[in-house]
Every structure is written in structure tokens, then in C-alpha cells.
ZADO-1210 file (C-alpha; in nm, 4 decimals, padded with zeros to 6 digits):
<atoms>
<atom x="09.4155" y="13.0397" z="11.1428" code="MET" pos="1"/>
<atom x="09.2166" y="12.9309" z="10.8217" code="ALA" pos="2"/>
<atom x="08.8375" y="12.9451" z="10.8773" code="LYS" pos="3"/>
<atom x="08.6271" y="12.6296" z="10.7179" code="SER" pos="4"/>
<atom x="08.3253" y="12.7288" z="10.5700" code="ARG" pos="5"/>
<atom x="08.1365" y="12.3961" z="10.6111" code="HIS" pos="6"/>
<atom x="08.3054" y="12.2237" z="10.9210" code="ASN" pos="7"/>
<atom x="08.5483" y="12.0195" z="10.7392" code="GLN" pos="8"/>
<atom x="08.8311" y="11.9169" z="10.8846" code="ALA" pos="9"/>
<atom x="09.1607" y="12.0857" z="10.8010" code="PRO" pos="10"/>
<atom x="09.3444" y="11.7352" z="10.7172" code="ASP" pos="11"/>
<atom x="09.0606" y="11.5945" z="10.5329" code="GLY" pos="12"/>
<atom x="08.9405" y="11.5779" z="10.1981" code="PRO" pos="13"/>
<atom x="08.7723" y="11.9079" z="10.0928" code="PRO" pos="14"/>
<atom x="08.3731" y="11.8888" z="10.1545" code="THR" pos="15"/>
<atom x="08.3464" y="11.9340" z="09.7513" code="MET" pos="16"/>
<atom x="08.5331" y="11.5855" z="09.7123" code="ALA" pos="17"/>
<atom x="08.2446" y="11.4337" z="09.8893" code="ALA" pos="18"/>
<atom x="08.0590" y="11.3865" z="09.5226" code="GLY" pos="19"/>
<atom x="08.3827" y="11.2203" z="09.4295" code="GLY" pos="20"/>
<atom x="08.5802" y="11.0045" z="09.6951" code="PRO" pos="21"/>
<atom x="08.6982" y="10.7340" z="09.4831" code="VAL" pos="22"/>
<atom x="08.8431" y="10.9963" z="09.1864" code="GLY" pos="23"/>
<atom x="08.9860" y="11.1856" z="09.5322" code="TYR" pos="24"/>
<atom x="09.1428" y="10.9026" z="09.7048" code="ALA" pos="25"/>
<atom x="09.2863" y="10.7931" z="09.3262" code="LEU" pos="26"/>
<atom x="09.4522" y="11.1131" z="09.3398" code="VAL" pos="27"/>
<atom x="09.6436" y="11.1333" z="09.6573" code="GLN" pos="28"/>
<atom x="09.7167" y="10.7649" z="09.6085" code="ALA" pos="29"/>
<atom x="09.8856" y="10.8733" z="09.2879" code="ALA" pos="30"/>
<atom x="10.0701" y="11.1777" z="09.4381" code="LYS" pos="31"/>
<atom x="10.1981" y="10.9715" z="09.7350" code="ALA" pos="32"/>
<atom x="10.3339" y="10.6991" z="09.4638" code="HIS" pos="33"/>
<atom x="10.5075" y="10.9321" z="09.2760" code="LYS" pos="34"/>
<atom x="10.6607" y="11.1263" z="09.5639" code="ALA" pos="35"/>
<atom x="10.7918" y="10.8054" z="09.7242" code="HIS" pos="36"/>
<atom x="10.9189" y="10.6810" z="09.3731" code="ALA" pos="37"/>
<atom x="11.0854" y="11.0138" z="09.3439" code="ALA" pos="38"/>
<atom x="11.2802" y="10.9414" z="09.6457" code="VAL" pos="39"/>
<atom x="11.3920" y="10.6240" z="09.5071" code="LEU" pos="40"/>
<atom x="11.4300" y="10.6940" z="09.1795" code="LEU" pos="41"/>
<atom x="11.6509" y="10.9726" z="09.2746" code="ARG" pos="42"/>
<atom x="11.8986" y="10.7099" z="09.4369" code="GLU" pos="43"/>
<atom x="11.9640" y="10.5877" z="09.0856" code="ILE" pos="44"/>
<atom x="11.9976" y="10.9100" z="08.8977" code="GLY" pos="45"/>
<atom x="11.6281" y="10.8970" z="08.7260" code="LEU" pos="46"/>
<atom x="11.3304" y="11.1330" z="08.7753" code="TYR" pos="47"/>
<atom x="10.9651" y="10.9960" z="08.7676" code="PRO" pos="48"/>
<atom x="10.8318" y="10.8585" z="08.4395" code="ALA" pos="49"/>
<atom x="11.2185" y="10.8332" z="08.3082" code="GLN" pos="50"/>
<atom x="11.1794" y="10.4777" z="08.4429" code="GLU" pos="51"/>
<atom x="10.8578" y="10.4105" z="08.2629" code="LEU" pos="52"/>
<atom x="11.0753" y="10.4527" z="07.9432" code="VAL" pos="53"/>
<atom x="11.3347" y="10.2122" z="08.0568" code="LEU" pos="54"/>
<atom x="11.0720" y="09.9584" z="08.1230" code="MET" pos="55"/>
<atom x="10.9124" y="10.0038" z="07.7975" code="HIS" pos="56"/>
<atom x="11.2477" y="09.9655" z="07.6209" code="LEU" pos="57"/>
<atom x="11.3441" y="09.7212" z="07.7815" code="TRP" pos="58"/>
<atom x="11.0369" y="09.4692" z="07.6661" code="ASP" pos="59"/>
<atom x="11.0764" y="09.6320" z="07.3020" code="VAL" pos="60"/>
<atom x="11.4186" y="09.8011" z="07.2269" code="ASP" pos="61"/>
<atom x="11.4915" y="09.9936" z="06.9289" code="ASP" pos="62"/>
<atom x="11.1382" y="10.1255" z="06.8615" code="ARG" pos="63"/>
<atom x="10.9966" y="10.4724" z="06.7046" code="SER" pos="64"/>
<atom x="10.9419" y="10.7448" z="06.9686" code="GLN" pos="65"/>
<atom x="10.5818" y="10.7814" z="06.8185" code="ALA" pos="66"/>
<atom x="10.5664" y="10.4085" z="06.9625" code="ASP" pos="67"/>
<atom x="10.6724" y="10.5159" z="07.3090" code="LEU" pos="68"/>
<atom x="10.4260" y="10.7669" z="07.3300" code="VAL" pos="69"/>
<atom x="10.1119" y="10.5140" z="07.2461" code="ARG" pos="70"/>
<atom x="10.2587" y="10.2660" z="07.4745" code="SER" pos="71"/>
<atom x="10.3513" y="10.5120" z="07.7695" code="LEU" pos="72"/>
<atom x="09.9989" y="10.7130" z="07.6981" code="ASN" pos="73"/>
<atom x="10.1598" y="11.0438" z="07.7546" code="LEU" pos="74"/>
<atom x="10.1799" y="11.3622" z="07.5609" code="ASP" pos="75"/>
<atom x="10.3841" y="11.3312" z="07.2782" code="ALA" pos="76"/>
<atom x="10.5692" y="11.6821" z="07.4033" code="SER" pos="77"/>
<atom x="10.6279" y="11.4876" z="07.7577" code="THR" pos="78"/>
<atom x="10.7814" y="11.1681" z="07.5843" code="VAL" pos="79"/>
<atom x="11.0134" y="11.3757" z="07.3653" code="THR" pos="80"/>
<atom x="11.1761" y="11.5858" z="07.7139" code="ARG" pos="81"/>
<atom x="11.1830" y="11.2607" z="07.8815" code="THR" pos="82"/>
<atom x="11.3794" y="11.0891" z="07.5873" code="VAL" pos="83"/>
<atom x="11.5961" y="11.3950" z="07.5466" code="ALA" pos="84"/>
<atom x="11.7442" y="11.3677" z="07.8929" code="ARG" pos="85"/>
<atom x="11.7702" y="11.0397" z="07.9116" code="LEU" pos="86"/>
<atom x="11.9874" y="11.0404" z="07.6058" code="ASP" pos="87"/>
<atom x="12.1740" y="11.3654" z="07.7569" code="GLU" pos="88"/>
<atom x="12.2688" y="11.1070" z="08.0284" code="GLN" pos="89"/>
<atom x="12.3420" y="10.8188" z="07.8026" code="GLY" pos="90"/>
<atom x="12.1098" y="10.6027" z="07.9237" code="ILE" pos="91"/>
<atom x="11.9726" y="10.5880" z="07.5589" code="VAL" pos="92"/>
<atom x="12.0039" y="10.6740" z="07.2359" code="ARG" pos="93"/>
<atom x="11.7926" y="10.8365" z="06.9541" code="ARG" pos="94"/>
<atom x="11.8745" y="10.8084" z="06.5815" code="ARG" pos="95"/>
<atom x="11.6659" y="10.8839" z="06.2952" code="PRO" pos="96"/>
<atom x="11.5194" y="10.5896" z="06.1331" code="SER" pos="97"/>
<atom x="11.6261" y="10.3972" z="05.8251" code="ALA" pos="98"/>
<atom x="11.2655" y="10.3490" z="05.6810" code="ASP" pos="99"/>
<atom x="11.1110" y="10.7060" z="05.7667" code="ASP" pos="100"/>
<atom x="11.3178" y="10.9912" z="05.7900" code="GLY" pos="101"/>
<atom x="11.0336" y="11.1758" z="06.0057" code="ARG" pos="102"/>
<atom x="11.1030" y="10.8884" z="06.3058" code="ALA" pos="103"/>
<atom x="11.3008" y="10.8882" z="06.5824" code="VAL" pos="104"/>
<atom x="11.4278" y="10.5471" z="06.6837" code="ILE" pos="105"/>
<atom x="11.5065" y="10.4957" z="07.0670" code="VAL" pos="106"/>
<atom x="11.7444" y="10.2255" z="07.1835" code="SER" pos="107"/>
<atom x="11.8592" y="10.1398" z="07.5496" code="LEU" pos="108"/>
<atom x="12.2597" y="10.2072" z="07.5710" code="THR" pos="109"/>
<atom x="12.4715" y="09.9753" z="07.7739" code="PRO" pos="110"/>
<atom x="12.4359" y="10.2195" z="08.0854" code="ARG" pos="111"/>
<atom x="12.0508" y="10.1910" z="08.0220" code="GLY" pos="112"/>
<atom x="12.0416" y="09.8498" z="08.0480" code="ARG" pos="113"/>
<atom x="12.2134" y="09.8254" z="08.3454" code="ALA" pos="114"/>
<atom x="11.9802" y="10.0682" z="08.5195" code="LEU" pos="115"/>
<atom x="11.6976" y="09.8639" z="08.4352" code="CYS" pos="116"/>
<atom x="11.8044" y="09.6244" z="08.7040" code="ASP" pos="117"/>
<atom x="11.7839" y="09.9062" z="08.9468" code="GLU" pos="118"/>
<atom x="11.4494" y="10.0236" z="08.8259" code="VAL" pos="119"/>
<atom x="11.3368" y="09.6587" z="08.8851" code="GLY" pos="120"/>
<atom x="11.4480" y="09.6546" z="09.2243" code="ARG" pos="121"/>
<atom x="11.3351" y="10.0026" z="09.2800" code="VAL" pos="122"/>
<atom x="10.9533" y="09.9483" z="09.1654" code="TRP" pos="123"/>
<atom x="10.9665" y="09.6447" z="09.3908" code="GLY" pos="124"/>
<atom x="11.0968" y="09.8661" z="09.6896" code="GLU" pos="125"/>
<atom x="10.7961" y="10.0863" z="09.6038" code="LEU" pos="126"/>
<atom x="10.5384" y="09.7771" z="09.5325" code="GLU" pos="127"/>
<atom x="10.6579" y="09.6489" z="09.9044" code="ALA" pos="128"/>
<atom x="10.6186" y="10.0191" z="10.0389" code="ALA" pos="129"/>
<atom x="10.2555" y="10.0810" z="09.8724" code="ALA" pos="130"/>
<atom x="10.0927" y="09.7281" z="09.9431" code="THR" pos="131"/>
<atom x="10.2503" y="09.7056" z="10.2958" code="SER" pos="132"/>
<atom x="09.9988" y="09.5348" z="10.5586" code="GLY" pos="133"/>
<atom x="09.7759" y="09.4021" z="10.2626" code="MET" pos="134"/>
<atom x="09.6950" y="09.0614" z="10.1855" code="SER" pos="135"/>
<atom x="09.7099" y="08.8829" z="09.8581" code="ASP" pos="136"/>
<atom x="09.3654" y="08.8753" z="09.8051" code="ARG" pos="137"/>
<atom x="09.3410" y="09.2853" z="09.8784" code="GLN" pos="138"/>
<atom x="09.6314" y="09.3238" z="09.6561" code="ARG" pos="139"/>
<atom x="09.4609" y="09.1177" z="09.3947" code="ALA" pos="140"/>
<atom x="09.1455" y="09.3152" z="09.4427" code="ASP" pos="141"/>
<atom x="09.3093" y="09.6672" z="09.4526" code="LEU" pos="142"/>
<atom x="09.4833" y="09.5672" z="09.1036" code="ILE" pos="143"/>
<atom x="09.0872" y="09.4415" z="08.9740" code="ARG" pos="144"/>
<atom x="08.9193" y="09.7419" z="09.1300" code="GLY" pos="145"/>
<atom x="09.1742" y="10.0113" z="08.9701" code="LEU" pos="146"/>
<atom x="09.1852" y="09.8043" z="08.6251" code="ARG" pos="147"/>
<atom x="08.7791" y="09.8293" z="08.6170" code="ARG" pos="148"/>
<atom x="08.8441" y="10.1975" z="08.6507" code="ILE" pos="149"/>
<atom x="09.0930" y="10.2405" z="08.3822" code="THR" pos="150"/>
<atom x="08.8899" y="10.0654" z="08.1488" code="VAL" pos="151"/>
<atom x="08.5502" y="10.2547" z="08.2366" code="ALA" pos="152"/>
<atom x="08.7190" y="10.6042" z="08.1686" code="LEU" pos="153"/>
<atom x="08.8950" y="10.4938" z="07.8989" code="SER" pos="154"/>
<atom x="08.6001" y="10.4053" z="07.6927" code="THR" pos="155"/>
<atom x="08.3935" y="10.6896" z="07.8511" code="ALA" pos="156"/>
<atom x="08.2233" y="10.9621" z="07.5969" code="ASP" pos="157"/>
</atoms>
């Protein structure tokens, strides 16, 4: 059995996380959210992050991959790999831009458009599971708090 140096409970947060309990809780919540999303997305043949690409293309289809990188706020190589996999699955189509030979345009295929309805359903289930037992007020407060954190960390030097 592992011995604790600082009397920390084996199932609790590490003692070094005491200086950042909000950050630790955010990381744990994000991990749980991603794991639950993975289970639900697997049922419709997707992996986590693929659904985010579909969501953004649903709102604005036929957009450059660089625009997707900015909208998703992800690393370009991650978006490139994700879009390539979706293309291989027949969910999106990539083509060179008519205006800029260096740019790639990404579009939903009919199969991708049909999957968007399933993505919406899955995200509804995920939201219900994540906020189970919360009042409308608690959900609104949580959203407001998470947005404040996002802004604070996005503008921090």
C-alpha cells in the first residue's frame, strides 16, 4: 500500500493542489466530461473533438481549415488530424480553395449533416448528465463562472 507523506486521503486531491482547488476541480470535471462524451460519441461513430468540428461546420459550412483552427481554439495539427479522419469517414470533404491555393476548404457531406442531428442529441444527453440535480439558477451561475474563468485566463499576461 502506498504511504502518504502528508496525510492526504488516497482518493482526494493531491496536497500540492491545495493552492489551486478551482483549477484542480476544473481539470477533474473536464476529464469526466470528456470521458462521458467519448462513450456517447462512440455510439454514433465519432471520437471526442470530432463533434466540435461538426458543430462549427453546422453553423458555417464551407470554411477554411485555418478558420476552423481559430474558431475551435485548438492547435493546427490537431485540427488537421481531426479533419483528415472525418474526411476518411466520409463526414466532411476537403478541397483546395479557389481563391487561395494554400488554403483548404472543409465542408459537411450529406452524411456529416445527418450526423449533426445525432451530435445535438448526444450533447443534450451529456448536458443532462453533467448538470443532473442542478437548478436552473445553479446552471446559470456555473456558466457565468466558467465564462469568467475563460476570459480571465485568455487575457492574463
